[in-house]
MDAnalysis code that builds the backbone (N, CA, C; Angstrom):
import MDAnalysis as mda
import numpy as np

u = mda.Universe.empty(270, n_residues=90, atom_resindex=np.repeat(np.arange(90), 3), trajectory=True)
u.add_TopologyAttr("name", ["N", "CA", "C"] * 90)
u.add_TopologyAttr("resid", np.arange(1, 91))
u.add_TopologyAttr("resname", ["UNK", "UNK", "UNK", "UNK", "UNK", "UNK", "UNK", "UNK", "UNK", "UNK", "UNK", "UNK", "UNK", "UNK", "UNK", "UNK", "UNK", "UNK", "UNK", "UNK", "UNK", "UNK", "UNK", "UNK", "UNK", "UNK", "UNK", "UNK", "UNK", "UNK", "UNK", "UNK", "UNK", "UNK", "UNK", "UNK", "UNK", "UNK", "UNK", "UNK", "UNK", "UNK", "UNK", "UNK", "UNK", "UNK", "UNK", "UNK", "UNK", "UNK", "UNK", "UNK", "UNK", "UNK", "UNK", "UNK", "UNK", "UNK", "UNK", "UNK", "UNK", "UNK", "UNK", "UNK", "UNK", "UNK", "UNK", "UNK", "UNK", "UNK", "UNK", "UNK", "UNK", "UNK", "UNK", "UNK", "UNK", "UNK", "UNK", "UNK", "UNK", "UNK", "UNK", "UNK", "UNK", "UNK", "UNK", "UNK", "UNK", "UNK"])
u.atoms.positions = np.array([
    [3.438, -47.468, -26.398],
    [2.735, -48.393, -27.497],
    [1.434, -48.528, -27.234],
    [0.988, -48.370, -28.106],
    [-0.950, -48.892, -28.222],
    [-1.091, -50.259, -28.261],
    [-1.912, -50.633, -27.653],
    [-2.732, -52.232, -27.578],
    [-3.273, -52.298, -28.628],
    [-3.328, -53.227, -29.160],
    [-3.811, -53.416, -30.295],
    [-4.970, -54.982, -30.128],
    [-6.069, -54.977, -29.609],
    [-6.412, -55.889, -28.999],
    [-6.848, -57.001, -30.278],
    [-7.199, -56.713, -31.565],
    [-7.224, -57.367, -32.518],
    [-6.238, -58.258, -32.687],
    [-4.667, -57.672, -32.958],
    [-3.514, -58.738, -33.117],
    [-3.750, -59.698, -32.060],
    [-3.767, -59.211, -30.543],
    [-3.809, -59.802, -29.535],
    [-5.057, -61.077, -29.673],
    [-5.821, -60.734, -30.039],
    [-6.860, -61.827, -30.272],
    [-6.314, -63.045, -31.194],
    [-5.893, -62.745, -32.364],
    [-5.293, -63.214, -33.489],
    [-4.162, -64.171, -33.121],
    [-2.976, -63.508, -32.288],
    [-2.274, -64.147, -31.763],
    [-2.527, -65.204, -30.881],
    [-3.415, -65.008, -29.987],
    [-3.611, -65.714, -28.914],
    [-4.326, -66.855, -29.725],
    [-5.509, -66.913, -30.721],
    [-6.214, -67.873, -31.576],
    [-5.105, -68.889, -32.098],
    [-3.978, -68.142, -32.732],
    [-3.092, -68.753, -33.692],
    [-1.983, -70.007, -32.749],
    [-1.654, -69.207, -31.516],
    [-1.001, -69.976, -30.584],
    [-1.857, -71.268, -30.201],
    [-3.065, -70.789, -29.653],
    [-3.917, -72.349, -29.083],
    [-3.948, -72.933, -30.460],
    [-4.279, -72.839, -31.457],
    [-4.633, -73.755, -32.644],
    [-3.744, -74.296, -32.854],
    [-2.159, -73.787, -33.103],
    [-0.944, -74.401, -33.037],
    [-0.552, -75.512, -31.955],
    [-0.721, -75.299, -30.897],
    [-0.759, -75.835, -29.571],
    [-1.577, -77.271, -29.791],
    [-2.503, -77.094, -30.273],
    [-3.623, -78.154, -30.213],
    [-3.016, -79.024, -31.494],
    [-2.757, -78.437, -32.560],
    [-2.340, -79.119, -33.665],
    [-0.968, -80.103, -33.248],
    [0.045, -79.153, -32.534],
    [1.247, -79.616, -32.545],
    [0.681, -80.650, -31.253],
    [0.283, -80.723, -30.624],
    [0.293, -81.829, -29.544],
    [-0.500, -83.082, -30.279],
    [-1.537, -83.050, -30.703],
    [-1.848, -84.075, -31.866],
    [-1.078, -84.908, -32.636],
    [-0.443, -84.234, -33.150],
    [0.382, -85.122, -33.760],
    [1.914, -85.302, -33.157],
    [2.268, -84.591, -32.029],
    [2.872, -85.640, -31.690],
    [2.415, -87.030, -31.039],
    [1.364, -86.963, -30.719],
    [0.851, -88.152, -29.830],
    [0.661, -89.329, -30.945],
    [-0.109, -88.773, -31.941],
    [0.147, -89.479, -33.184],
    [0.952, -90.462, -33.605],
    [2.369, -89.734, -33.589],
    [3.598, -90.298, -34.163],
    [4.180, -90.800, -32.826],
    [3.549, -90.996, -31.553],
    [4.230, -91.603, -30.371],
    [4.157, -93.179, -30.316],
    [4.989, -93.897, -29.871],
    [5.205, -94.993, -30.108],
    [4.293, -95.784, -28.728],
    [3.113, -95.604, -29.120],
    [2.292, -96.370, -28.084],
    [1.069, -96.839, -28.592],
    [0.582, -97.396, -27.630],
    [-0.785, -98.345, -28.163],
    [-1.841, -97.449, -28.664],
    [-2.767, -98.142, -29.386],
    [-3.823, -97.119, -29.819],
    [-4.701, -96.796, -28.497],
    [-4.950, -97.507, -27.746],
    [-5.747, -97.244, -26.520],
    [-5.310, -95.979, -25.987],
    [-3.759, -96.016, -25.604],
    [-3.095, -95.549, -24.873],
    [-3.032, -93.792, -25.504],
    [-2.805, -93.842, -26.796],
    [-2.729, -92.937, -27.966],
    [-4.307, -92.085, -27.792],
    [-4.962, -92.835, -27.715],
    [-6.505, -92.174, -27.624],
    [-6.534, -91.354, -26.234],
    [-6.663, -92.037, -25.426],
    [-6.600, -91.458, -23.901],
    [-5.662, -90.140, -23.813],
    [-4.092, -90.327, -24.530],
    [-3.797, -89.270, -24.658],
    [-4.279, -88.129, -25.255],
    [-4.555, -88.312, -26.672],
    [-5.493, -87.089, -26.992],
    [-6.801, -86.578, -26.616],
    [-7.356, -87.594, -26.143],
    [-8.456, -86.699, -25.185],
    [-8.412, -85.853, -23.973],
    [-6.901, -86.166, -23.508],
    [-6.535, -85.709, -22.283],
    [-5.855, -84.345, -22.969],
    [-5.478, -84.058, -24.042],
    [-5.017, -83.060, -24.356],
    [-5.931, -82.067, -25.116],
    [-7.018, -82.712, -25.843],
    [-7.971, -82.318, -26.302],
    [-8.657, -81.323, -24.990],
    [-9.012, -82.025, -23.895],
    [-9.468, -81.538, -22.751],
    [-8.687, -80.579, -22.159],
    [-7.261, -80.684, -22.124],
    [-6.487, -79.347, -21.508],
    [-6.447, -77.924, -22.592],
    [-6.620, -78.275, -23.904],
    [-6.738, -77.508, -24.814],
    [-8.004, -76.718, -24.642],
    [-9.364, -77.352, -24.389],
    [-10.539, -76.939, -24.358],
    [-10.435, -75.833, -23.019],
    [-9.983, -76.027, -22.035],
    [-9.605, -75.830, -20.787],
    [-8.764, -74.503, -20.949],
    [-7.446, -74.026, -21.655],
    [-6.800, -73.128, -22.408],
    [-7.546, -72.407, -22.962],
    [-8.408, -72.956, -23.972],
    [-9.450, -71.875, -24.656],
    [-10.143, -71.294, -24.053],
    [-10.883, -71.731, -22.996],
    [-11.873, -71.692, -22.425],
    [-11.193, -70.040, -21.345],
    [-10.107, -70.516, -20.761],
    [-9.334, -69.425, -20.243],
    [-8.758, -68.092, -21.204],
    [-8.467, -68.426, -21.986],
    [-8.245, -67.222, -23.239],
    [-9.547, -66.665, -23.626],
    [-10.662, -67.292, -23.661],
    [-11.631, -66.676, -23.940],
    [-11.745, -65.561, -23.003],
    [-11.754, -66.161, -21.693],
    [-12.344, -65.181, -20.736],
    [-11.183, -64.160, -20.525],
    [-10.075, -64.246, -20.864],
    [-8.768, -63.445, -20.564],
    [-9.278, -61.935, -21.947],
    [-9.559, -62.392, -23.134],
    [-10.037, -61.502, -23.651],
    [-11.461, -60.681, -23.708],
    [-12.430, -61.420, -23.056],
    [-13.345, -60.781, -22.712],
    [-12.922, -60.056, -21.581],
    [-12.271, -59.914, -20.593],
    [-12.008, -59.116, -19.263],
    [-11.315, -57.889, -20.307],
    [-10.416, -58.180, -20.767],
    [-9.608, -57.275, -21.840],
    [-10.435, -56.143, -22.741],
    [-11.343, -57.025, -23.449],
    [-12.164, -56.064, -24.135],
    [-12.934, -55.257, -23.196],
    [-13.180, -55.740, -21.754],
    [-14.176, -54.618, -21.152],
    [-13.387, -53.586, -20.558],
    [-11.998, -54.415, -20.493],
    [-10.946, -53.136, -19.644],
    [-10.717, -51.548, -21.057],
    [-10.600, -52.236, -22.305],
    [-10.765, -51.384, -23.315],
    [-11.965, -50.639, -23.726],
    [-12.924, -51.276, -23.591],
    [-14.234, -50.507, -23.650],
    [-14.333, -49.157, -22.624],
    [-14.283, -49.963, -21.220],
    [-14.305, -48.647, -20.199],
    [-13.360, -47.374, -20.322],
    [-12.101, -47.517, -20.893],
    [-10.826, -46.631, -21.066],
    [-11.517, -46.149, -22.307],
    [-12.143, -46.506, -23.603],
    [-12.474, -45.477, -24.160],
    [-13.912, -44.868, -23.810],
    [-14.907, -45.324, -23.099],
    [-16.186, -44.869, -22.708],
    [-15.480, -43.244, -21.679],
    [-14.329, -43.230, -20.779],
    [-13.687, -42.574, -20.128],
    [-13.095, -41.550, -21.136],
    [-12.425, -42.101, -21.733],
    [-11.535, -40.812, -23.070],
    [-12.728, -39.953, -23.550],
    [-13.975, -40.751, -24.056],
    [-15.118, -40.167, -24.967],
    [-15.239, -38.962, -23.634],
    [-15.902, -39.537, -22.645],
    [-16.354, -38.511, -21.661],
    [-15.591, -37.220, -21.297],
    [-14.086, -37.719, -21.122],
    [-13.233, -36.673, -21.112],
    [-13.168, -35.575, -21.953],
    [-13.044, -36.363, -23.675],
    [-13.292, -35.223, -24.807],
    [-15.155, -34.400, -24.906],
    [-15.787, -34.983, -24.125],
    [-16.874, -34.381, -23.888],
    [-16.759, -33.152, -23.126],
    [-16.182, -33.093, -22.249],
    [-15.919, -32.419, -21.111],
    [-15.306, -31.076, -21.642],
    [-14.521, -31.732, -22.407],
    [-13.176, -30.704, -22.832],
    [-14.266, -29.445, -24.051],
    [-15.117, -30.271, -24.585],
    [-15.572, -29.758, -25.770],
    [-16.832, -28.641, -25.303],
    [-17.584, -29.003, -24.139],
    [-17.958, -28.369, -23.497],
    [-17.722, -27.349, -22.624],
    [-16.436, -27.113, -21.880],
    [-15.268, -26.296, -21.555],
    [-14.660, -25.289, -22.629],
    [-14.374, -25.871, -23.865],
    [-14.347, -25.211, -24.789],
    [-15.300, -24.434, -25.334],
    [-16.451, -24.859, -25.437],
    [-17.710, -23.980, -26.173],
    [-17.775, -22.614, -24.882],
    [-17.751, -23.045, -23.655],
    [-17.903, -22.391, -22.782],
    [-17.047, -20.606, -22.941],
    [-15.935, -21.312, -22.866],
    [-14.779, -20.017, -22.823],
    [-15.004, -19.237, -24.283],
    [-15.436, -20.073, -25.544],
    [-15.832, -19.307, -26.718],
    [-16.754, -18.309, -26.682],
    [-17.937, -18.763, -26.283],
    [-19.129, -18.144, -25.550],
    [-18.800, -16.870, -24.816],
    [-17.970, -16.697, -23.935],
    [-17.400, -15.841, -23.045],
    [-18.400, -15.769, -21.832],
])
C-alpha cells in the first residue's frame, strides 16, 4: 500500500478541526457558569493548539522522510540508467 501524504495531511487537519469544534460545542452547552465555561474553552483551545503543533511537526518529519526516500529512488534510477547506457555502448 502506497503512502499518500496529501491524504494523510488532509485527514489529520480535518480530525483536529472536528475535535476543536466538538470540544467547543460540548463546553458551550455544558451546565456551567460563564467564568468556568470560558476557562474550559481557553484550556481546550490551548490543548488543541498543542495537538496542532505536534501534528505539524509530525507532518514535517513525514515529509522529510518521503523526500529522502524519493531522493534515494532518483539516485538509484540514475545509477541504473548509467549502467544501462554502459551495457548498450558495450
